[in-house]
Each structure stands twice: as structure tokens, then as C-alpha cells.
C-alpha positions in Angstrom: 7.9 -8.4 -14.8 5.1 -11.1 -15.2 7.7 -13.7 -13.9 8.6 -11.7 -10.9 4.9 -11.1 -10.1 4.1 -14.8 -10.5 6.8 -15.7 -8.0 5.4 -13.1 -5.6 1.9 -14.6 -6.1 3.2 -18.0 -5.5 4.8 -16.9 -2.2 1.5 -15.5 -1.1 -0.3 -18.7 -2.1 2.3 -20.8 -0.1 2.2 -19.0 3.1 1.0 -22.1 5.0 4.3 -23.9 4.2 6.4 -20.8 4.8 5.6 -20.3 8.5 7.8 -17.7 10.4 8.9 -16.2 7.1 8.7 -12.5 6.3 9.0 -11.1 2.7 9.5 -7.5 2.1 9.1 -6.1 -1.2 9.8 -2.4 -1.7 9.6 -0.1 -4.6 8.4 3.2 -6.1 4.9 4.3 -5.7 4.2 3.3 -9.3 4.5 -0.4 -8.2 0.9 0.1 -6.7 -0.5 2.7 -9.0 0.7 1.7 -12.4 -2.0 -0.2 -14.3 0.3 -1.2 -17.1 3.6 -2.3 -15.4 2.9 -2.3 -11.7 1.2 -5.1 -9.5 -2.1 -4.1 -11.1 -1.0 -5.4 -14.4 -0.9 -9.0 -13.1 -4.5 -9.8 -12.2 -3.5 -13.0 -10.2 -1.3 -11.1 -8.0 -3.5 -7.9 -7.6 -6.4 -9.9 -6.4 -4.5 -11.2 -3.6 -2.9 -7.9 -2.7 -5.7 -5.3 -3.0 -7.3 -6.2 0.3 -4.3 -4.7 2.0 -4.9 -1.3 0.6 -8.1 -0.7 2.3 -8.0 2.7 3.7 -8.1 3.0 7.5 -7.6 5.6 10.0 -5.0 3.6 11.9 -1.8 2.1 10.6 -2.1 -1.7 10.5 1.4 -3.1 10.4 -0.1 -6.8 10.2 -1.9 -6.1 6.8 -1.0 -8.1 3.9 0.1 -5.0 2.1 1.4 -2.0 4.1 1.6 1.5 2.5 4.6 2.7 4.6 4.5 6.1 2.8 1.2 6.9 4.5 2.6 5.7 7.7 5.6 8.1 7.4 3.3 10.9 6.3 1.3 10.5 9.4 4.5 10.5 11.6 6.0 13.6 10.0 5.1 15.9 12.9 5.7 13.1 15.7 8.9 14.4 17.3 9.4 11.2 19.2 9.2 9.1 16.0 11.7 11.4 14.3 14.0 11.2 17.1 13.9 7.4 17.2 14.5 7.3 13.3 17.7 9.6 14.0 18.9 7.4 16.9 18.5 4.1 15.1 19.9 5.4 11.8 23.0 7.0 13.8 23.5 3.7 15.7 23.6 1.6 12.5 26.2 4.0 10.9 28.3 3.9 14.1 28.4 0.2 13.8 29.3 0.5 10.2 31.9 3.2 11.0 33.6 0.8 13.6 34.2 -1.6 10.8 35.3 1.0 8.3 32.5 0.5 5.9 31.0 3.9 6.0 32.4 7.5 5.7 30.0 10.5 6.5 29.3 12.7 3.6 29.2 16.5 4.3 25.8 18.0 5.4 24.1 19.6 2.2 23.4 23.2 2.4 19.7 24.3 3.0 18.6 20.8 3.5 16.0 21.9 6.2 14.1 23.9 3.7 14.2 21.2 1.0 13.1 18.1 2.9 10.4 16.7 5.1 11.1 16.3 8.9 11.8 12.6 8.4 14.3 13.0 5.7 15.9 15.8 7.6 16.5 13.4 10.5 17.9 10.7 8.1 20.3 13.4 6.6 21.5 14.6 10.0 22.1 11.0 11.0 24.2 10.1 7.9 26.1 13.3 7.2 29.0 14.9 9.2 28.4 18.3 10.5 
């Protein structure tokens, strides 16, 4: 993983020559929390990223590092946000459906009791009723 972390560090260091570029790196929570295998295991990268993890009451979408899980947790009870996720997911799938690249799986039983509000909306958008 050190090679991957080194490349990410180089991208961060070269931001002045990468104007108008956006890099998104996604992964499991352990990518941030694991001291042995995550970002914290590579000091040169972690030094550059840790400032983005400053806890704040407001979501800062312009931070160097965004904890999207915290943002979603804060939005779980926001009905407008959940509806927006549903509509955008559904719209994407309609576009895929028109090109025959997607078929809707059946709606799982008891999904309402098993998942968060956000997960429920994504399930509803992707599954047939």
C-alpha cells in the first residue's frame, strides 16, 4: 500500500500544477482509522491529510479530506435530502435502463427495519416493487 499512498501524497503535493482537477478516493472506514494499514501508516501522507479531519459542527465540502459518513449521518432525518438521493438515484437508473444496462432486482423483505433512512431510499430507487 505504501506505493499507492506515495502516489496520493504526490498528487497532494502537486496541486499547483493540477489546476481544476478533483481526485476522489473512497474506501472503508479503516482507511482513516487503521494505524497499521490505513493512511495513518504512511506518515508523509497522513501529515497532509489530518488537517481535513478537524471536527466541526458544519459540513465543509471544501476541506482537504471530507468524512462523508458524518455528513450522511447528520442528514439521516432530513426528508428533503433523502428525497433528493432517491430522485437522483432513480434518474440515473432510468438512464441506464434506457440503454439496457440495468435491470431492477426485487425489493428485499423487511428492508425498512434493517437499514437507515438513506439506505432505504437507495434500495427503493434501485429495486422494483
